[in-house]
Backbone bond lengths (Angstrom), bond angles and torsions (degrees), N, CA, C in turn:
res aa  C-N    CA-C-N  psi(-1)  N-CA   C-N-CA  omega(-1)  CA-C   N-CA-C  phi
1 M - - - 1.468 - - 1.509 108.73 -
2 I 1.291 117.05 171.89 1.488 123.24 -178.82 1.514 109.83 -54.28
3 F 1.347 117.70 -38.17 1.445 118.42 -175.30 1.545 108.57 -70.57
4 T 1.276 122.83 -30.68 1.407 123.77 176.24 1.540 107.52 -65.34
5 L 1.397 120.51 -43.00 1.468 121.18 177.31 1.498 109.70 -59.20
6 L 1.396 116.89 -43.38 1.440 118.32 -176.66 1.551 111.82 -69.87
7 R 1.259 116.68 -30.43 1.544 118.41 174.56 1.528 108.17 -67.94
8 Q 1.335 117.32 -39.73 1.471 119.10 177.55 1.522 106.85 -63.35
9 A 1.306 120.57 -44.48 1.490 122.52 179.43 1.512 110.16 -61.45
10 A 1.306 117.70 -39.67 1.470 120.45 179.14 1.514 108.80 -64.36
11 L 1.390 117.99 -43.13 1.458 117.53 178.72 1.522 111.50 -63.69
12 A 1.335 116.29 -43.16 1.496 120.04 177.33 1.490 109.06 -58.50
13 A 1.338 120.93 -41.57 1.437 124.65 -178.74 1.514 110.76 -66.01
14 S 1.332 117.42 -39.39 1.489 119.23 178.85 1.477 109.75 -65.33
15 V 1.358 117.07 -37.86 1.454 118.71 179.90 1.551 110.04 -67.42
16 L 1.309 115.88 -42.23 1.469 119.42 179.47 1.517 112.88 -74.11
17 G 1.341 113.04 -30.11 1.473 118.41 176.97 1.520 113.43 75.01
18 S 1.301 120.10 5.92 1.441 117.80 -173.23 1.529 113.07 -115.25
19 L 1.375 117.93 -7.96 1.415 119.82 -176.91 1.532 111.26 -116.04
20 S 1.271 116.62 143.63 1.472 121.32 173.73 1.565 106.31 -110.58
21 I 1.324 117.78 114.85 1.411 121.90 -174.79 1.561 108.86 -96.96
22 P 1.329 118.12 119.19 1.444 120.38 178.57 1.532 109.86 -78.23
23 T 1.291 116.19 158.31 1.418 122.39 176.39 1.550 106.26 -75.61
24 V 1.321 119.18 129.85 1.443 122.83 -179.79 1.511 109.91 -117.21
25 S 1.263 119.58 131.46 1.413 122.18 174.48 1.507 111.62 -133.85
26 F 1.277 114.80 148.34 1.476 124.11 179.26 1.489 109.90 -122.68
27 P 1.287 119.93 155.17 1.484 121.69 172.58 1.478 112.57 -63.36
28 T 1.312 113.81 150.54 1.481 116.05 178.93 1.550 109.34 -72.92
29 A 1.285 118.34 167.78 1.449 118.26 -179.03 1.546 111.32 -65.18
30 A 1.316 117.02 -36.99 1.470 119.45 175.47 1.537 112.20 -61.77
31 H 1.299 114.60 -42.41 1.476 120.21 177.71 1.525 111.09 -63.24
32 A 1.333 115.87 -40.82 1.493 120.44 -179.16 1.481 110.59 -63.06
33 E 1.349 117.80 -39.20 1.472 120.08 179.77 1.500 108.48 -67.72
34 E 1.338 117.88 -44.06 1.465 123.76 -175.78 1.500 110.40 -63.33
35 A 1.338 117.77 -39.75 1.465 122.25 -174.72 1.525 110.73 -96.60
36 R 1.295 120.61 2.85 1.482 125.59 -174.17 1.470 110.78 51.05
37 Q 1.320 114.21 63.63 1.442 121.54 179.53 1.491 108.08 -119.71
38 A 1.321 115.42 163.07 1.432 123.31 176.54 1.595 106.89 -55.45
39 K 1.348 113.76 158.59 1.447 118.87 179.37 1.528 108.79 -108.24
40 L 1.311 115.81 151.95 1.408 122.55 177.94 1.537 110.02 -121.97
41 V 1.288 119.46 132.31 1.453 126.09 -178.49 1.500 110.19 -131.51
42 Q 1.329 119.23 131.07 1.408 121.09 172.73 1.506 110.27 -89.09
43 Y 1.345 114.68 123.42 1.445 117.39 -174.87 1.543 113.84 -67.86
44 S 1.284 118.37 139.34 1.445 124.05 171.99 1.530 107.32 -147.32
45 A 1.289 117.27 174.38 1.473 123.02 -177.77 1.509 107.83 -58.61
46 D 1.342 122.95 -25.41 1.404 127.17 -176.14 1.502 112.34 -88.90
47 T 1.375 119.20 -4.26 1.403 120.76 -175.93 1.568 108.24 -72.67
48 D 1.317 117.41 126.98 1.451 121.99 -178.52 1.537 108.56 -95.17
49 L 1.354 116.26 83.78 1.461 120.11 179.95 1.509 113.19 -58.62
50 P 1.383 120.09 -42.24 1.459 118.07 178.79 1.540 112.88 -58.28
51 A 1.335 117.96 -39.20 1.442 121.86 179.28 1.521 109.80 -65.60
52 L 1.332 117.23 -43.11 1.440 119.84 179.82 1.530 109.86 -66.21
53 A 1.331 120.61 -43.02 1.409 125.39 179.97 1.550 111.19 -63.23
54 K 1.328 114.43 -39.04 1.514 118.42 -179.12 1.510 110.14 -66.05
55 N 1.380 115.13 -32.20 1.467 118.20 -176.04 1.590 113.11 -83.84
56 G 1.297 118.43 -8.83 1.449 118.90 177.68 1.501 113.98 156.01
57 K 1.303 116.72 -176.94 1.488 122.35 -177.76 1.531 109.26 -51.92
58 T 1.318 114.19 126.14 1.513 118.81 177.41 1.487 107.88 -134.78
59 V 1.343 113.33 137.77 1.453 122.42 -178.31 1.532 106.77 -130.51
60 V 1.244 118.96 129.46 1.489 125.88 173.00 1.549 107.25 -97.06
61 F 1.308 115.41 125.77 1.474 122.69 178.51 1.492 107.08 -110.00
62 F 1.356 119.35 117.75 1.475 123.31 177.44 1.491 109.21 -89.49
63 F 1.282 115.50 114.03 1.482 127.51 -172.57 1.521 110.15 -110.74
64 A 1.284 118.81 131.66 1.427 123.04 172.61 1.537 109.30 -114.00
65 T 1.312 116.53 135.48 1.505 119.37 -177.93 1.488 112.79 -67.08
66 W 1.282 118.01 -22.20 1.439 123.89 -178.71 1.533 114.62 -91.46
67 C 1.285 114.73 -6.17 1.507 119.85 -171.49 1.532 111.18 -94.42
68 P 1.319 116.30 114.37 1.497 119.41 177.74 1.517 113.47 -58.90
69 N 1.308 115.96 -38.07 1.464 117.39 -179.87 1.497 113.63 -66.82
70 C 1.379 116.94 -34.45 1.433 121.89 176.33 1.545 108.71 -63.93
71 I 1.281 114.28 -43.96 1.526 118.18 -177.74 1.508 108.43 -64.11
72 L 1.281 119.32 -43.59 1.458 123.30 -179.64 1.561 109.99 -64.40
73 T 1.336 115.02 -38.45 1.464 117.40 176.21 1.506 112.85 -65.28
74 L 1.328 119.43 -44.34 1.437 123.49 176.41 1.608 112.26 -62.38
75 T 1.312 111.67 -39.33 1.529 115.77 175.21 1.473 110.58 -61.25
76 E 1.324 117.95 -48.90 1.481 118.77 179.33 1.520 109.94 -60.01
77 L 1.340 117.23 -49.74 1.434 120.40 177.46 1.523 113.58 -49.10
78 S 1.373 113.14 -45.61 1.427 119.28 179.26 1.535 114.57 -61.98
79 E 1.340 113.52 -45.28 1.462 120.88 -178.09 1.514 112.56 -68.63
80 K 1.369 116.23 -33.23 1.425 120.71 -173.29 1.537 113.26 -117.57
81 W 1.348 116.13 24.89 1.468 123.02 -177.24 1.557 112.36 -51.00
82 A 1.341 116.90 -37.86 1.429 119.95 -177.90 1.489 111.06 -64.61
83 D 1.368 118.82 -23.25 1.438 122.39 -179.47 1.543 113.63 -85.84
84 V 1.313 115.75 -8.87 1.460 118.32 -179.98 1.561 107.11 -75.78
85 D 1.358 113.51 138.25 1.489 120.75 179.59 1.599 107.97 -43.69
86 P 1.333 116.60 123.06 1.465 117.63 -176.09 1.486 113.40 -70.13
87 D 1.285 120.98 -8.59 1.441 125.06 -177.50 1.601 109.91 -92.70
88 V 1.322 116.34 4.48 1.439 119.79 -175.12 1.554 112.02 -102.45
89 T 1.329 114.32 143.18 1.495 121.93 169.47 1.492 102.62 -111.40
90 V 1.363 114.37 125.27 1.484 120.99 175.13 1.494 105.38 -106.82
91 V 1.339 114.61 124.38 1.441 126.16 178.98 1.518 109.43 -104.09
92 I 1.281 118.75 117.81 1.480 122.60 -178.65 1.493 107.53 -94.44
93 A 1.363 116.72 119.44 1.426 125.25 178.17 1.512 111.46 -117.29
94 D 1.402 114.26 137.34 1.427 118.66 -179.50 1.565 110.10 -75.13
95 Y 1.302 113.54 118.27 1.516 119.15 -176.70 1.476 113.25 -59.51
96 D 1.340 117.81 -34.96 1.460 120.54 -173.77 1.562 110.75 -83.05
97 Q 1.274 117.51 -26.92 1.491 120.42 -173.29 1.529 113.53 -100.50
98 E 1.361 119.05 -28.49 1.419 120.18 -174.37 1.535 111.31 -94.50
99 T 1.321 116.07 63.61 1.483 121.65 -174.39 1.544 113.73 -66.39
100 D 1.331 115.07 -35.08 1.452 120.76 179.17 1.572 109.07 -68.06
101 L 1.266 115.60 -41.90 1.481 123.05 -179.00 1.550 106.76 -64.82
102 K 1.361 116.44 -45.46 1.403 119.88 178.31 1.521 113.34 -59.05
103 A 1.307 114.73 -43.24 1.474 120.16 176.98 1.514 111.76 -63.89
104 K 1.269 117.72 -42.34 1.471 122.43 -178.21 1.507 112.24 -55.70
105 Y 1.429 113.92 -41.45 1.451 122.22 -175.74 1.515 115.18 -98.60
106 G 1.354 116.69 -0.19 1.448 119.35 -179.75 1.478 114.19 71.35
107 V 1.320 119.30 30.36 1.432 123.10 -178.18 1.569 108.94 -86.08
108 T 1.303 113.94 126.67 1.505 118.35 -179.91 1.502 111.49 -125.62
109 Y 1.306 117.74 7.21 1.445 121.91 -177.28 1.463 109.66 -147.54
110 Q 1.376 117.64 136.40 1.417 124.30 176.48 1.551 108.63 -64.45
111 D 1.333 116.36 166.72 1.458 120.62 177.59 1.582 106.15 68.46
112 T 1.360 116.94 34.77 1.456 119.93 -177.90 1.494 108.19 -111.67
113 F 1.319 117.05 136.73 1.475 123.97 172.68 1.479 106.72 -105.21
114 V 1.389 113.82 143.58 1.461 120.54 175.11 1.527 108.52 -129.38
115 L 1.307 114.90 117.99 1.461 120.57 179.85 1.575 103.25 -85.10
116 L 1.358 115.78 130.72 1.445 117.36 178.10 1.496 112.19 -100.68
117 D 1.293 116.29 149.13 1.489 118.98 174.07 1.527 107.71 -83.94
118 H 1.308 118.08 -175.82 1.448 121.59 -174.85 1.481 114.45 -68.71
119 E 1.345 117.30 -9.10 1.472 121.55 177.34 1.487 111.01 -110.07
120 A 1.317 117.92 15.42 1.471 127.17 178.20 1.577 113.80 64.80
121 N 1.348 114.22 27.66 1.448 120.18 170.93 1.520 107.58 -94.48
122 S 1.313 115.02 157.38 1.484 119.66 179.40 1.516 110.31 -69.71
123 A 1.335 115.03 124.19 1.432 121.26 176.89 1.543 111.06 -103.09
124 K 1.333 116.34 -24.85 1.428 121.01 -175.10 1.516 109.68 -167.56
125 L 1.326 119.34 138.85 1.407 125.18 173.00 1.559 111.64 -121.74
126 W 1.349 116.37 144.62 1.452 119.04 173.60 1.502 108.69 -156.56
127 N 1.295 117.32 160.74 1.453 123.95 177.55 1.500 111.94 -110.19
128 A 1.281 115.95 135.73 1.493 124.44 172.22 1.504 108.08 61.13
129 G 1.376 116.94 -160.47 1.475 121.01 177.40 1.481 112.31 106.49
130 G 1.347 118.67 -13.58 1.461 120.62 177.97 1.529 115.20 56.12
131 V 1.319 114.13 -150.70 1.479 120.43 -178.77 1.518 109.70 -63.46
132 A 1.284 117.76 -46.10 1.518 119.48 -175.09 1.567 108.17 -62.49
133 G 1.289 116.59 -44.05 1.495 120.99 -179.86 1.560 111.14 -62.96
134 L 1.311 112.74 -41.88 1.514 118.48 -179.90 1.477 108.18 -63.86
135 N 1.319 121.03 -51.72 1.425 122.23 -178.90 1.580 113.96 -60.87
136 E 1.255 114.44 -39.70 1.467 121.15 177.94 1.501 110.37 -61.27
137 N 1.298 117.26 -48.99 1.454 121.98 -172.55 1.490 113.73 -74.95
138 V 1.360 116.48 -25.37 1.511 115.79 176.52 1.479 114.71 -82.44
139 R 1.356 117.68 -11.16 1.437 120.18 177.54 1.539 112.88 -62.15
140 T 1.310 118.15 -20.30 1.461 122.90 -177.10 1.512 111.11 -73.83
141 Q 1.324 119.18 -12.62 1.466 119.96 -175.84 1.475 111.18 -112.22
């Protein structure tokens, strides 16, 4: 889950001694439905991206535990989750482990967002931008 990734990032930061990793938390799926908020999904081999994309706006975020920009992006998303377009599902994918998924979407850089079309094909790629960038880029779908 996302918390495992953040624990890994915290461990990497303690080894490097140069990063301070904040605690990041997101609403649960049940809470997101109740409050009409965006949904958060941790990517795994079982994640059905076509089903998610068919059901609405879906963005895959490629996160690396060693990437300070990725950590800042997740921190901002956590702090401003209520401001994320409530019709969006954000799928967090591990940049270092999901090599096939990166190849499928042409991702060559961590901290990359991929907006999927309704057939789970890449409709748009961008780096960084936080909540404002996320909301701006999903307006196209």
